[in-house]
C-alpha positions in Angstrom: -8.7 0.6 -16.8 -12.2 -0.6 -15.4 -14.6 1.8 -16.6 -16.4 4.0 -14.2 -20.3 3.8 -14.5 -22.2 7.0 -14.1 -24.7 7.0 -10.7 -27.2 9.6 -11.5 -30.7 9.2 -10.3 -33.4 9.0 -12.8 -37.1 7.8 -12.9 -35.9 4.4 -14.9 -33.1 3.9 -12.2 -36.0 4.4 -9.5 -38.5 1.8 -11.5 -35.6 -0.6 -11.7 -34.7 -0.7 -8.4 -38.2 -1.0 -7.2 -38.4 -3.9 -9.7 -35.2 -5.6 -7.9 -36.7 -5.2 -4.3 -40.2 -6.8 -5.7 -37.8 -9.7 -7.1 -36.4 -10.1 -4.0 -39.6 -10.1 -2.1 -40.6 -12.9 -4.3 -37.5 -14.8 -4.4 -37.6 -14.8 -0.3 -41.2 -15.4 0.2 -40.5 -19.2 0.9 -37.8 -18.3 3.5 -38.6 -18.8 6.9 -37.3 -16.1 9.4 -35.0 -16.7 12.1 -34.9 -20.5 13.6 -36.4 -20.7 17.2 -32.8 -21.4 18.6 -31.8 -18.1 17.4 -34.9 -16.1 18.5 -34.4 -18.0 21.9 -30.9 -16.5 22.3 -31.8 -13.4 20.9 -34.4 -12.9 23.6 -32.3 -13.9 26.5 -29.7 -11.3 25.2 -32.5 -8.6 25.1 -31.9 -7.9 21.3 -34.8 -7.1 19.2 -35.7 -8.8 16.0 -35.5 -5.5 14.3 -32.1 -5.2 15.3 -31.1 -8.4 13.6 -30.5 -9.3 9.6 -29.9 -13.0 8.5 -29.5 -14.6 5.3 -29.2 -18.3 4.6 -28.7 -20.0 1.1 -27.2 -22.9 -0.7 -24.3 -22.1 -3.0 -26.1 -24.2 -5.5 -28.8 -21.8 -5.9 -32.8 -21.9 -5.4 -34.3 -19.7 -2.8 -32.7 -18.5 0.6 -33.7 -21.0 3.8 -33.5 -17.6 6.1 -34.1 -14.1 5.1 -34.9 -12.0 7.9 -34.7 -8.4 7.5 -32.2 -9.3 4.8 -32.8 -6.0 2.7 -32.2 -3.8 5.3 -28.9 -1.6 5.4 -26.7 -2.5 8.3 -23.2 -1.8 9.9 -21.2 -4.9 8.6 -18.2 -4.1 11.1 -15.3 -6.3 9.9 -17.1 -8.5 7.5 -16.8 -5.5 4.9 -13.4 -7.0 4.5 -14.7 -9.9 2.4 -16.0 -7.2 -0.2 -12.3 -5.6 -0.1 -10.3 -9.2 0.0 -12.4 -10.8 -3.0 -12.5 -7.4 -4.9 -8.4 -7.1 -4.4 -8.0 -10.8 -5.5 -9.8 -10.5 -8.4 -8.7 -7.1 -9.4 -4.9 -7.5 -8.5 -4.6 -11.3 -8.8 -3.6 -13.7 -6.0 0.0 -13.5 -6.6 0.3 -9.6 -6.7 2.9 -8.3 -4.3 4.2 -4.9 -3.0 7.5 -3.6 -3.2 9.5 -1.3 -1.0 12.4 0.3 -2.7 15.6 2.1 -2.0 17.7 4.6 -4.0 20.6 6.6 -3.9 20.2 10.1 -4.9 24.1 11.2 -5.5 27.7 9.7 -5.9 28.2 6.4 -4.1 32.1 5.5 -3.8 34.0 3.3 -1.5 30.9 2.5 0.7 30.2 6.1 1.1 26.7 7.8 -0.3 27.3 11.6 -0.8 23.6 12.4 -1.0 20.6 11.3 0.2 18.9 8.0 0.4 15.4 7.5 -0.7 13.0 5.0 0.5 10.0 4.4 -1.7 6.8 2.6 -0.6 4.2 1.3 -2.5 1.7 0.5 0.2 3.0 -2.9 1.6 0.1 -4.1 4.2 2.6 -5.8 6.2 6.2 -4.3 6.2 7.4 -6.0 9.3 10.4 -5.2 11.3 12.0 -8.4 10.1 11.5 -7.6 6.3 12.9 -4.1 6.6 15.8 -5.1 8.7 16.9 -7.9 5.8 16.5 -4.8 3.2 18.7 -2.5 5.1 21.1 -5.6 5.7 21.2 -6.0 1.9 22.3 -2.3 1.7 25.0 -3.1 4.0 25.9 -6.4 2.0 26.3 -4.1 -1.2 28.8 -1.9 0.7 27.0 1.1 1.9 28.0 2.2 5.1 27.7 5.9 5.3 25.2 8.2 4.2 26.2 11.5 4.1 22.9 13.2 3.4 19.1 12.7 4.6 16.6 10.0 4.5 14.2 11.1 2.2 10.8 9.3 2.3 8.6 9.0 -1.0 5.2 8.1 0.4 3.6 9.3 -3.0 1.8 6.1 -4.0 -1.1 6.9 -1.7 -2.4 10.7 -1.7 -1.7 12.6 1.3 -4.7 12.7 3.4 -5.6 14.4 7.0 -6.2 11.3 9.5 -7.2 11.5 13.2 -6.4 8.5 14.9 -8.7 9.6 17.8 -12.0 9.8 15.6 -13.2 6.2 15.7 -13.0 5.7 19.3 -10.9 8.3 21.0 -8.3 5.8 21.5 -5.3 7.3 19.1 -2.4 5.0 20.7 -3.9 1.6 19.8 -2.4 0.1 16.8 -5.8 -0.5 15.4 -6.3 3.0 14.8 -3.2 3.7 12.8 -3.9 5.4 9.4 -2.6 4.2 6.0 0.4 5.2 4.7 2.3 4.1 1.3 5.3 3.3 3.6 3.8 2.3 6.5 6.0 0.2 8.9 5.4 -2.4 11.4 2.1 -1.1 11.8 3.6 2.0 13.3 3.8 0.0 16.7 5.9 -0.3 19.1 5.6 -3.7 21.4 6.4 -3.6 25.0 7.3 -7.0 26.3 7.0 -7.5 29.9 9.1 -10.4 31.5 8.6 -11.0 35.0 11.5 -12.7 37.3 9.6 -14.3 40.2 13.1 -15.2 42.0 14.2 -11.4 41.7 10.7 -10.0 42.2 11.3 -7.8 39.1 9.7 -7.1 35.8 11.9 -6.3 32.7 10.4 -4.4 30.0 11.6 -4.5 26.7 10.4 -2.2 23.8 10.7 -3.4 20.3 11.5 -1.3 18.2 13.2 1.2 20.3 13.0 4.0 17.4 15.3 7.4 17.8 12.8 9.9 19.2 11.4 7.6 22.0 12.1 8.0 25.5 11.7 5.1 27.7 11.7 4.2 31.2 10.5 1.4 33.6 10.0 0.1 37.3 7.6 -2.8 37.5 8.0 -5.1 40.4 7.0 -8.9 40.1 4.3 -10.0 42.6 3.0 -13.4 43.8 -0.7 -14.6 43.4 -3.2 -15.6 40.3 -2.9 -13.9 37.1 -6.2 -12.1 36.2 -6.2 -8.8 34.7 -2.1 -8.5 34.3 -2.4 -4.9 33.3 -4.7 -3.8 36.6 -1.4 -3.3 38.7 0.4 -1.3 35.9 0.3 2.5 35.6 1.6 3.4 31.9 2.2 6.8 30.9 2.6 7.7 27.2 3.3 11.3 26.0 3.5 12.0 22.2 3.7 14.9 20.2 4.1 13.3 17.1 7.7 13.9 16.9 9.0 12.4 20.0 7.6 10.4 22.5 8.1 9.0 25.8 6.8 5.8 27.4 7.1 5.1 30.9 5.5 2.1 33.5 5.5 1.7 37.0 3.5 -0.8 39.6 3.4 -4.4 39.8 2.3 -7.6 37.9 1.9 -11.3 38.8 4.9 -13.5 37.7 2.5 -16.0 37.0 1.2 -14.1 34.1 4.6 -15.1 32.3 5.7 -12.9 29.2 3.1 -10.3 28.0 3.0 -7.7 25.5 1.4 -4.3 25.3 1.4 -2.5 21.8 1.0 1.4 21.4 1.6 3.7 18.5 3.5 6.6 19.9 5.1 8.5 17.0 3.7 10.1 13.6 4.3 8.1 10.6 7.6 9.8 9.1 9.2 10.0 12.5 8.5 6.5 13.5 10.0 5.2 9.7 13.2 7.4 10.2 13.5 6.5 13.9 13.4 2.8 13.1 15.8 3.1 10.2 18.4 5.2 12.3 17.9 2.6 15.0 18.7 -0.6 12.5 21.2 1.0 10.6 23.2 2.2 13.3 23.0 -1.5 14.8 24.4 -2.8 11.3 27.4 -0.5 11.7 26.1 2.1 9.4 25.9 6.0 10.0 23.4 8.5 8.7 24.5 12.2 8.9 21.2 13.8 8.3 17.8 13.8 9.4 14.6 12.8 7.0 12.3 14.8 5.0 9.3 14.0 2.6 10.1 13.5 -1.4 10.1 11.9 -4.4 12.2 9.8 -6.3 14.7 11.8 -9.0 14.9 10.7 -12.2 18.5 10.0 -12.2 18.2 8.2 -8.7 19.9 4.7 -8.9 17.8 1.8 -7.4 20.0 -0.1 -4.9 17.6 -2.8 -3.2 13.9 -4.0 -3.0 11.9 -5.7 -0.6 9.0 -7.7 -1.8 5.8 -8.5 0.4 4.2 -11.9 0.6 1.5 -12.5 -2.1 -2.2 -10.8 -2.1 -3.6 -14.3 -1.3 -1.1 -14.9 1.8 -1.8 -11.4 3.0 -5.7 -11.8 2.5 -5.4 -14.8 5.2 -3.9 -12.4 7.7 -6.7 -9.5 6.8 -9.6 -12.0 7.5 -8.6 -14.5 10.0 -7.1 -12.0 12.3 -9.4 -9.2 11.3 -6.5 -6.8 10.6 -7.8 -3.4 10.0 -4.7 -1.6 9.2 -3.9 -4.0 6.3 -7.3 -4.0 5.3 -7.0 0.0 4.5 -3.9 -0.5 2.9 -5.1 -3.0 0.5 -8.4 -1.0 -0.3 -6.0 1.9 -1.3 -4.0 -0.1 -3.4 -7.1 -1.1 -5.1 -7.5 2.7 -6.5 -3.8 3.1 -7.2 -3.4 0.1 -9.1 -6.5 0.2 -11.2 -6.6 3.6 -11.8 -2.9 4.4 -11.9 -3.8 7.4 -9.7 -2.6 8.0 -6.2 -4.5 5.8 -4.0 -7.5 7.7 -2.3 -10.5 6.2 -0.7 -13.1 7.5 -2.8 -11.0 6.4 -6.0 -11.1 2.8 -4.4 -14.9 2.9 -3.9 -15.3 3.8 -7.4 -13.2 1.0 -8.5 -15.3 -1.6 -5.9 -18.4 -0.2 -7.4 -17.5 -0.8 -11.0 -16.5 -4.4 -10.3 -19.5 -5.3 -9.0 -21.5 -3.6 -11.6 -19.5 -5.7 -14.4 -20.7 -8.8 -12.1 -24.4 -7.2 -12.3 -24.5 -7.1 -8.6 -26.4 -3.9 -8.0 -25.8 -3.0 -4.1 -27.8 0.5 -3.8 -27.4 0.5 -0.2 -23.6 -0.1 -0.1 -21.5 2.6 1.8 -17.8 2.4 1.6 -15.5 4.4 4.0 -12.1 2.5 4.2 -12.8 -1.2 3.2 -11.9 -2.6 6.7 -15.3 -2.3 8.4 -13.6 -0.1 11.4 -16.2 2.6 10.6 -19.6 3.9 11.8 -20.5 4.9 8.1 -20.1 1.6 6.1 -23.0 -0.2 5.3 -24.5 -3.3 3.4 -27.5 -5.5 3.6 -27.3 -9.2 4.8 -28.6 -10.2 1.5 -26.0 -8.7 -0.6 -23.4 -10.0 1.5 -24.8 -13.4 0.9 -25.2 -12.4 -2.8 -21.2 -11.4 -2.5 -20.3 -14.8 -1.2 -22.4 -16.7 -3.8 -20.7 -15.0 -6.6 -17.1 -15.5 -4.9 -18.0 -19.5 -4.8 -18.2 -19.5 -8.7 -15.1 -17.4 -9.0 -11.6 -18.6 -9.9 -10.3 -17.1 -6.7 -12.7 -19.0 -4.2 -9.9 -21.2 -3.1 -7.9 -18.0 -2.0 -10.9 -16.5 -0.5 -12.1 -19.1 1.5 -8.6 -20.0 2.9 -8.6 -16.6 4.3 -11.6 -17.3 6.5 -11.4 -18.5 10.2 -12.2 -22.3 10.2 -14.6 -22.6 13.2 -13.1 -23.8 16.5 -9.7 -24.0 14.8 -7.9 -20.7 14.2 -8.6 -16.9 13.8 -11.2 -15.0 15.4 -13.3 -18.3 15.6 -10.5 -20.4 17.2 -12.5 -20.3 20.7 -16.1 -20.9 19.6 -18.0 -23.8 19.0 -14.9 -26.0 20.1 -16.8 -28.9 21.3 -19.7 -28.7 18.8 -20.1 -31.0 15.6 -19.8 -28.1 13.5 -16.1 -27.6 14.6 -14.3 -27.4 11.4 -17.0 -27.4 9.2 -17.6 -23.7 8.5 -15.3 -21.0 7.2 -16.2 -17.6 8.7 -15.6 -13.8 8.9 -16.5 -12.1 12.1 -17.0 -8.6 13.0 -17.2 -6.9 16.2 -17.8 -3.0 17.1 -19.2 -1.7 20.4 -22.8 -1.9 19.0 -22.3 -4.5 16.4 -21.5 -8.2 16.2 -21.5 -9.8 12.5 -20.4 -13.0 11.0 -20.4 -13.9 7.2 -19.0 -17.2 5.8 -19.5 -20.7 4.4 -20.8 -23.6 6.4 -20.6 -27.3 5.2 -23.9 -29.0 6.6 -23.8 -32.6 7.8 -25.2 -33.9 4.5 -22.0 -32.4 2.6 -24.0 -29.2 1.2 -22.3 -25.8 1.2 -24.1 -23.1 2.5 -23.7 -19.0 2.5 -24.6 -17.7 6.3 -24.9 -14.1 7.1 -26.0 -12.5 10.2 -25.6 -9.0 11.5 -26.8 -7.6 15.1 -26.8 -3.8 15.2 -27.7 -3.1 18.8 -26.3 -1.6 22.2 -26.5 -5.4 23.4 -24.8 -7.0 20.3 -22.0 -8.0 22.3 -24.4 -10.5 24.0 -25.6 -11.8 20.8 -22.7 -14.2 20.0 -24.8 -17.4 21.2 -27.5 -16.5 18.7 -24.9 -16.2 16.0 -23.4 -19.9 17.3 -27.0 -20.8 17.1 -27.7 -19.9 13.2 -24.3 -21.7 12.3 -25.3 -25.0 14.2 -28.8 -24.8 12.3 -27.1 -24.3 9.1 -24.8 -27.0 9.9 -27.6 -29.7 10.9 -29.4 -29.2 7.6 -31.6 -25.9 8.5 -34.5 -28.0 9.6 -37.8 -25.8 9.1 -40.0 -25.1 11.9 
C-alpha cells in the first residue's frame, strides 16, 4: 500500500512553499514570455494574455524557453488525463487488465441453473458489446441454456455514489456524461444507425443494442440535396425514467450524407446491463425466468466464465488519443480500489495520486482532482506543474506507453486534422482538452534539430474556442527551435 502523507497546514509548510515559489521565479527568469506569433494569434482571437498559461522546456533539463503565467492554477480540461494515465501506468503496470466474471449461485444440471446467475464487474473501462457477447457465448458453449432465477449484478468494486449526468452541462443523455460503474457495459450507450436509401426515399434507423426496456420507432425520409447538418431535419424524441425508455425519430435527412450515427444514454446502469443481457442471451438461445437485482457473489458460488479486458497500455491509447472521459473515470476509480484494496471512490483515488506524486518529490499545491478525466469545472493544475509531470514521465520506464497514447499531430486522435500541411506534422505527440471556456494542450514536440521538448498551453476564457491557432503557433514555434525575440 502506498503510504498516505499528511497534508496539514503548518508555518514550516508555508515557508517551504514560499521557497519553492522563489526557486520557480529564479529558474524561469531567463525564460521569454509568449512568442510574437502566439501573442498575435491571441490578439486576433480577443483572448487576453492573463487568460493564458504556457510552459516549454527541453526534456534534457535546463531553464524553460517559455514560462508565461506558468505558476497560475488553471482548468486543464482533458489534459488532466495525462496525470491519470501516467499514474495508472506506473501504479497498476502497463499489462494490468480488468476482469468481468460470471458465477452460478445454485444447482447446475442438464444445462439448467436452478438459481441465480451473477455478473461481477471490476471496473473494466471498455467492456464492449462484442466482449460481452463473447462472454455469454462462452456460457452457452459450457452448456448453460436456462436460468431459473434472477440476474444478480455485483457492482461492489466501486463504492455506490450519487451521480447526476445532467450536472456538468445539462445534457444527461450524452454518452460522455455517463457515470462510472464497476459493471459498466458499452459505455451505457445505444447507437442509432441511420441508413438512407436514395432510390426508395427512406431512411432505415437501427438501434444497437436494443435492450429490453427500450421502445423504439422511426419514420425518417431520405431527401435530395447536399449534406450539411444531417441532424437538422430530424426530430428526436427521447423519454426515460431510468428503468424504461422510448426513442423515436421523424423528419428527413439528405441521402447524400450516407450512413450516420446518433448515440444516446437512455437507461439507468443496472437496467441497461439487464436489458442487454436479456437481448443477447435470448438471441443465443438462452432463457432467463427472473428479473435483476443488485447483490454480492456468495462464498459458495461457482465461477463459470471470465472476460478479460485489453491491457492498461492499450486502453490508455483510447483514453488519451480520443479523450474518452468515461474510460478515464473508470481508470481513476480503479487506482483507489487496486492500491488501497477498498471500493473505488474519488477521494481515495485522489489520495493515491497525491501520494504517488509525493514519492516523486512533486509538490503540486494548487492541484485539484475531482474525477481524473478533466470533464470538470473544478479540476486545476498549473502549466508549469503539468510540464514538470511530463518531464518526469520522460524518464519513466512507462514513457513509451504514455507517449504512444498521445495523438500524433496531423495523423490521429484529436490532432488528426490539425497542422496537416505543416512541417511539424508527425513530429509531436499531444493531448488536447476542450470545454466551453477552456482549450488546452500538453505533450512532446521533436524539433527540427532532433531535440525533444515539453509543451503546455492552457487557455481559460470565454473565447477559448478561437484560441486554437495560437496553440498551433506555439507548437510550430517549439518545432522550429524556439527562436527568441
